[in-house]
C-alpha positions in Angstrom: 49.4 5.0 -10.4 47.4 2.7 -13.1 45.9 4.3 -16.1 42.4 3.7 -16.7 41.9 1.6 -19.9 38.7 2.4 -21.5 39.5 0.9 -24.8 38.9 -2.7 -23.5 36.4 -4.8 -25.2 34.2 -4.6 -22.2 34.2 -0.9 -22.1 33.4 -0.7 -25.9 30.4 -3.3 -25.5 28.8 -1.9 -22.4 29.3 1.8 -23.6 27.4 0.7 -26.8 24.8 -0.8 -24.6 24.4 2.3 -22.4 24.2 4.6 -25.7 21.5 2.3 -26.9 19.8 2.4 -23.8 19.6 6.2 -24.0 18.1 6.2 -27.4 15.7 3.4 -26.8 14.4 4.8 -23.5 14.1 8.5 -25.1 12.1 6.8 -28.1 9.8 5.0 -25.8 9.3 7.8 -23.5 8.5 10.1 -26.4 5.8 7.6 -27.7 4.4 7.1 -24.1 4.2 11.0 -23.8 1.3 10.9 -26.4 -0.9 8.6 -24.5 -3.9 9.6 -22.4 -3.6 9.5 -18.7 -6.4 6.8 -18.6 -4.4 4.6 -21.1 -1.2 5.3 -19.3 -2.5 4.2 -16.0 -4.7 1.3 -17.3 -4.1 -2.3 -16.0 -3.3 -4.0 -19.3 -2.0 -7.2 -17.7 1.8 -6.2 -17.5 3.7 -7.6 -14.5 3.5 -4.1 -13.0 -0.1 -3.7 -14.4 0.1 -0.3 -16.4 2.7 1.6 -18.5 2.9 3.8 -15.4 3.6 1.0 -13.0 6.1 -0.5 -15.5 7.9 2.7 -16.0 8.0 3.2 -12.3 9.5 -0.2 -11.9 12.4 0.7 -14.2 13.1 3.7 -12.1 13.1 1.6 -8.9 15.1 -1.3 -10.4 17.6 0.4 -12.7 18.2 3.6 -11.2 17.6 3.4 -7.6 18.8 -0.3 -7.1 21.4 -1.3 -9.5 22.8 1.9 -10.2 23.3 2.4 -6.5 24.9 -1.0 -6.4 27.3 -0.2 -9.3 28.2 3.4 -8.5 28.2 3.5 -4.7 28.3 -0.1 -3.5 25.0 0.7 -1.7 22.0 -1.8 -1.6 18.9 0.1 -0.9 15.9 -1.7 0.4 13.0 -1.0 -1.9 9.8 -2.6 -3.1 10.2 -3.4 -7.0 6.6 -2.3 -7.5 7.0 1.1 -5.5 5.6 4.1 -7.0 8.5 6.6 -6.7 7.2 9.1 -9.0 3.4 9.6 -9.8 3.9 12.6 -12.2 4.4 11.2 -15.8 6.7 14.2 -17.1 8.9 14.0 -14.0 9.1 10.0 -14.1 10.3 10.4 -17.9 12.7 13.0 -16.9 14.0 10.6 -14.1 14.3 7.6 -16.6 16.1 9.7 -19.5 18.5 11.3 -16.9 19.1 7.9 -15.2 19.9 6.3 -18.5 22.4 8.8 -19.4 24.4 8.3 -16.2 25.4 4.7 -17.2 27.8 5.5 -19.9 29.7 7.9 -17.8 29.9 5.3 -14.9 31.0 2.5 -17.3 33.9 4.8 -18.6 35.3 5.3 -14.9 35.9 1.5 -14.4 39.2 0.0 -15.1 39.1 -2.9 -17.4 39.8 -5.5 -14.8 36.7 -4.5 -12.9 34.6 -6.1 -15.6 36.3 -9.4 -14.7 35.3 -9.3 -11.0 32.4 -9.9 -8.8 29.6 -7.5 -7.7 28.7 -8.0 -4.1 25.4 -6.4 -3.0 22.1 -7.3 -1.1 19.0 -8.1 -2.9 15.9 -5.8 -2.5 15.0 -8.1 0.3 18.2 -7.8 2.1 19.8 -11.0 1.1 23.7 -11.0 0.6 24.5 -11.7 -3.1 27.6 -12.1 -5.1 27.5 -12.3 -8.9 29.9 -11.9 -11.9 30.3 -8.0 -12.4 29.9 -8.1 -16.2 27.0 -10.4 -16.4 25.2 -8.3 -13.7 25.7 -5.2 -15.9 24.3 -7.2 -18.7 21.2 -7.8 -16.7 20.7 -4.2 -16.2 20.5 -3.5 -19.9 18.7 -6.6 -20.6 16.1 -6.0 -17.9 15.4 -2.5 -19.4 14.8 -4.0 -22.9 12.5 -6.6 -21.6 10.3 -4.0 -20.0 10.6 -1.5 -22.9 9.2 -4.5 -24.8 6.3 -4.9 -22.5 5.4 -1.1 -22.7 5.5 -1.2 -26.5 3.1 -4.3 -26.5 0.9 -2.1 -24.2 0.9 0.9 -26.6 0.0 -1.5 -29.3 -2.7 -3.2 -27.3 -4.2 0.3 -26.5 -4.3 1.3 -30.2 -1.3 3.6 -29.8 1.8 3.6 -32.2 4.8 1.7 -30.6 8.4 3.0 -31.7 10.8 0.6 -33.4 13.3 -0.1 -30.6 15.3 -3.0 -32.0 19.2 -2.7 -31.7 19.7 -3.0 -35.4 17.6 0.1 -35.9 19.8 2.0 -33.5 22.9 0.6 -35.2 21.6 1.7 -38.6 20.9 5.2 -37.4 24.4 5.5 -35.9 25.7 4.3 -39.1 23.7 6.8 -41.2 24.7 9.7 -38.9 28.4 8.8 -39.0 28.2 9.1 -42.8 26.5 12.4 -42.7 29.0 15.1 -44.0 
């Protein structure tokens, strides 16, 4: 029986990305929770129109499509703009919970998995094979992209936006590690 090597550079890198993802998602959703429903649902010119539309897209893409592909080998067919959760608080809970699932999942993979391929079907049902690690990097990059759109929307609407840069996460982690 092979032992699971979770000390590989891939595990370390992607676990770090997953922890950052939880941190950034939580900070963003905390800021969004203070926005009026009118601003939350206002079309501010984002690809998915509003803050709400963009957060629903993250739920669809990251949790219902990509997580299913990586965790279960499943390829659900869903519209990328589907409104899965209309209620802001429940949507935030789903996004926070979904973000937390990635670090556990990453820890279950053997090191050689990162050098393989991910076979899945696109949201339109087209078969696809891509490099596994690069596809996983896409998940976190995609979330960062849309978090940036939401912070821009917050600023445009006159609300404070949280600082979500990776370096601030690293600085916070370093400060916490130095606490007695």
